GUKESE-612813 format. One line per field, with one value per residue: residue number from 0; residue in one letter; x negated, y negated, z of N, C-alpha, C, O in turn. Coordinates in pm, 1 decimal. Each point is the difference from the previous one (the first is absolute). Last residue first. Example, Ala and Ser with C-alpha at 12.3 -4.5 7.8 and 13.67 -1.06 7.14 Angstrom:
n	(1, 0);
res	(S, A);
nxx	(-1285.0, 21.9);
nyy	(225.0, 682.8);
nzz	(708.0, -23.9);
caxx	(-82.0, 89.0);
cayy	(-119.0, -119.0);
cazz	(6.0, 0.0);
cxx	(77.0, -90.0);
cyy	(-109.0, -120.0);
czz	(73.0, 0.0);
oxx	(-50.9, -103.6);
oyy	(-110.8, 1.9);
ozz	(16.9, 66.5);
REM end
This chain:
n	(59, 58, 57, 56, 55, 54, 53, 52, 51, 50, 49, 48, 47, 46, 45, 44, 43, 42, 41, 40, 39, 38, 37, 36, 35, 34, 33, 32, 31, 30, 29, 28, 27, 26, 25, 24, 23, 22, 21, 20, 19, 18, 17, 16, 15, 14, 13, 12, 11, 10, 9, 8, 7, 6, 5, 4, 3, 2, 1, 0);
res	(K, I, I, G, Y, I, D, D, A, Y, Y, E, G, D, F, C, N, L, I, A, Q, C, K, I, G, N, Y, E, A, I, Y, S, G, D, E, C, R, T, I, T, V, E, R, R, E, G, K, L, S, H, I, K, A, F, V, K, Y, S, Y, M);
nxx	(-1109.1, 462.4, 543.4, 358.0, 310.1, -227.5, -125.3, 271.4, 61.8, 144.7, -21.9, 229.8, 179.0, 620.0, 402.4, -174.2, -239.7, -250.2, -343.7, -238.4, -294.8, -471.7, -479.1, -450.6, -397.4, 114.9, 303.4, 131.4, 447.2, 278.3, 505.9, 203.3, 186.2, -275.7, -605.0, -283.2, -301.6, -106.9, -287.4, -120.1, -8.3, 85.0, 442.8, 395.5, 514.1, 387.5, 0.6, -432.0, -40.2, 108.5, -262.6, -90.5, -369.4, -310.1, -501.0, -322.7, -102.6, -147.2, 233.2, -24.5);
nyy	(-354.0, -468.3, -164.0, -304.0, 24.0, -403.7, -547.2, -418.8, -648.3, -446.3, -616.4, -424.8, -440.9, -71.0, 285.8, 540.9, 526.0, 553.8, 432.5, 552.0, 426.4, 243.1, 227.4, -230.6, -90.3, -552.3, -286.7, -161.9, 215.6, -90.0, 85.6, -49.3, 67.3, 375.7, -3.3, -111.0, -220.1, -114.7, -348.7, -22.0, -410.4, -174.5, -237.5, -131.7, 265.6, 200.8, 519.2, 418.0, 498.7, -123.8, -416.9, -393.6, -405.6, -324.8, 69.5, 28.0, 446.1, 244.4, 410.3, 321.7);
nzz	(905.4, 178.7, 252.1, 228.2, 525.3, 380.2, -165.2, -447.8, -101.4, -403.4, -103.5, -317.6, -148.4, -8.4, -346.6, -192.7, 291.4, -56.9, 284.8, 13.1, 319.6, 24.3, 294.5, 318.8, 255.5, 227.2, -403.1, -573.4, -384.2, -522.5, -338.3, -582.9, -412.0, -408.6, -36.2, 552.7, 423.2, 585.3, 420.8, 587.5, 448.1, 564.6, 271.7, 432.5, 170.1, 174.6, 323.2, -43.1, -324.3, -583.5, -362.0, -468.1, -175.9, -407.3, -268.9, -498.7, -391.3, -543.7, -394.3, -513.2);
caxx	(-116.4, -42.9, -144.1, -44.1, 63.9, 52.9, -110.0, 55.4, -78.4, 27.0, -26.8, -76.1, -139.8, -80.9, 78.5, -9.8, 133.1, 0.4, 98.5, 34.9, 89.6, 142.8, 72.3, 115.3, -45.1, -76.1, -10.3, -101.8, -69.8, -66.9, -108.5, 2.9, 65.3, 144.5, 52.7, -16.7, 118.9, -31.6, 111.1, -35.5, -6.6, -56.9, -143.7, -72.0, -107.9, 13.3, 134.1, -16.1, -39.4, 106.3, -40.3, 62.7, 120.3, 55.4, 111.1, 26.1, -17.4, 15.1, -86.7, 15.0);
cayy	(84.6, 72.8, 25.9, -5.7, 103.2, 106.6, 84.9, 104.0, 123.8, 83.3, 142.3, 72.9, 7.6, -83.7, -112.5, -112.9, -58.9, -145.4, -61.3, -138.4, -65.2, 26.1, -38.2, 83.4, 124.2, 79.6, -72.7, 61.6, -88.1, 73.9, -62.6, 19.2, -111.6, 22.7, -17.7, 114.3, 16.5, 47.8, 52.0, 3.0, 131.5, 1.1, 25.7, -14.8, -98.6, -114.5, -59.0, -117.2, 47.3, 73.1, 138.3, 44.0, 80.9, 32.0, -86.1, -8.3, -134.2, -16.4, -103.4, -28.0);
cazz	(34.7, -119.5, -11.7, -138.9, -82.2, 86.0, 45.1, 85.3, -7.7, 116.2, -15.0, 101.6, -41.6, 88.9, 49.8, -93.3, 5.5, -6.9, -89.5, 31.3, -94.4, 18.7, -121.0, -33.4, -61.3, 97.7, 126.3, 83.6, 92.3, 105.9, 75.4, 145.1, 67.8, -0.7, -134.9, -90.2, -82.9, -134.2, -79.3, -141.4, -63.0, -134.3, -0.3, -126.5, 9.5, -88.3, 10.1, 86.8, 132.9, 67.1, 23.8, 124.0, -13.1, 130.4, 40.3, 143.6, 55.4, 144.3, 53.3, 141.3);
cxx	(-81.0, -126.2, -27.7, -148.3, -55.9, 52.3, 46.6, -109.7, 54.8, -74.2, 29.6, -20.0, -89.1, -149.5, -81.3, 80.2, -4.8, 144.7, -20.3, 105.3, 29.9, 80.2, 145.5, 63.5, 111.4, -41.6, -68.0, -20.4, -106.3, -73.9, -53.8, -123.4, 9.3, 77.5, 151.2, 65.7, -28.2, 131.6, -53.1, 114.0, -53.5, -12.2, -49.5, -148.4, -76.3, -104.7, 11.2, 129.7, -18.6, -37.5, 106.3, -24.6, 55.2, 131.6, 34.6, 110.4, 35.8, -23.8, 32.8, -95.6);
cyy	(33.1, 76.9, 85.9, 25.2, 7.0, 114.5, 104.8, 98.5, 101.1, 131.0, 68.9, 145.9, 73.7, 7.6, -90.4, -121.2, -126.5, -45.0, -150.7, -46.9, -141.3, -73.2, 38.9, -53.0, 96.2, 135.3, 91.2, -88.9, 79.5, -102.4, 95.3, -65.4, 15.4, -109.1, 19.0, -28.4, 108.1, 16.7, 43.1, 68.0, -16.8, 144.2, 0.4, 21.7, -1.8, -108.2, -132.7, -78.1, -114.2, 39.9, 70.5, 149.1, 30.1, 72.6, 32.3, -100.9, 2.5, -144.3, -22.2, -111.5);
czz	(-121.0, 34.6, -122.1, -20.5, -141.8, -87.2, 101.4, 37.9, 99.7, -19.7, 132.3, -41.0, 98.0, -30.9, 92.3, 47.8, -84.1, 0.8, 4.5, -98.6, 47.5, -106.6, 17.2, -127.7, -38.3, -55.3, 101.1, 120.9, 73.4, 85.3, 104.5, 63.4, 150.0, 74.5, -7.1, -134.5, -102.7, -74.3, -136.2, -73.2, -141.7, -49.8, -144.5, 20.6, -131.2, 15.7, -76.1, 12.7, 99.4, 143.0, 83.9, 13.7, 138.4, -22.1, 145.1, 25.6, 148.2, 40.3, 146.5, 38.8);
oxx	(-100.9, -99.9, 69.1, -57.5, 18.5, -47.3, -82.2, -19.6, 9.9, 18.6, -19.9, 88.2, -122.2, -80.1, 17.6, -19.1, -58.6, 77.7, -53.1, 13.8, 3.6, -50.6, 31.4, 27.7, -27.5, 1.1, 46.1, -35.2, 20.9, -71.2, 75.2, -94.9, 48.6, 122.1, 65.1, 80.1, -94.7, 89.6, -75.4, 33.3, -1.2, -50.2, 77.1, -59.9, -13.4, 8.1, 62.5, 0.2, -0.1, 79.6, 37.8, 26.7, -73.2, 81.2, -52.2, 1.5, 74.6, -72.8, 111.6, -112.4);
oyy	(69.8, -58.3, 98.6, -47.7, 100.3, 113.0, 58.9, 102.0, -29.5, 67.4, -57.2, 62.3, -14.1, -65.9, -121.9, -110.1, -100.0, 35.4, -54.2, 53.5, -27.6, -87.4, 111.6, -119.4, 111.5, 99.3, 111.8, -117.3, 116.9, -85.8, 75.3, -37.5, -90.5, 9.0, -56.5, -92.5, -10.0, 70.7, -72.9, 115.2, -110.1, 86.8, 18.4, -54.4, 102.2, -102.9, -95.6, -115.8, 22.6, -19.4, -48.9, 77.0, 0.8, -41.0, 95.7, -109.3, 86.9, -73.7, 27.7, -8.6);
ozz	(10.4, 42.0, -25.5, -97.8, -68.9, 11.8, 70.1, -66.1, 119.1, -101.3, 107.2, -59.1, -6.0, 66.4, -1.3, -51.8, 41.5, -88.7, 97.0, -110.0, 119.9, -70.4, 41.4, -11.3, -44.4, 72.8, 23.1, -12.0, 32.7, -52.0, 62.0, -68.8, 67.7, 12.6, -87.8, -13.3, -77.9, 46.0, -64.4, 27.9, -55.1, 71.5, -94.3, 92.8, -67.3, -67.1, 46.0, 41.7, 121.0, 91.8, 106.5, -92.3, 99.0, -82.9, 57.2, -56.6, 45.2, -66.4, 44.0, -49.4);
REM end
């Protein structure tokens, strides 16, 4: 696993972009950390944007 900072579209902000820390897991999934909340994230390979789901995808 490795982490890096990028700008991602945040679900709770209706797609506004904010800086998040992305962690890529060994299984190929992504975890975003935004405002102290860890949540699921995806990378849209067509536009190169990350999307963080801090509403339904919260990781406890």
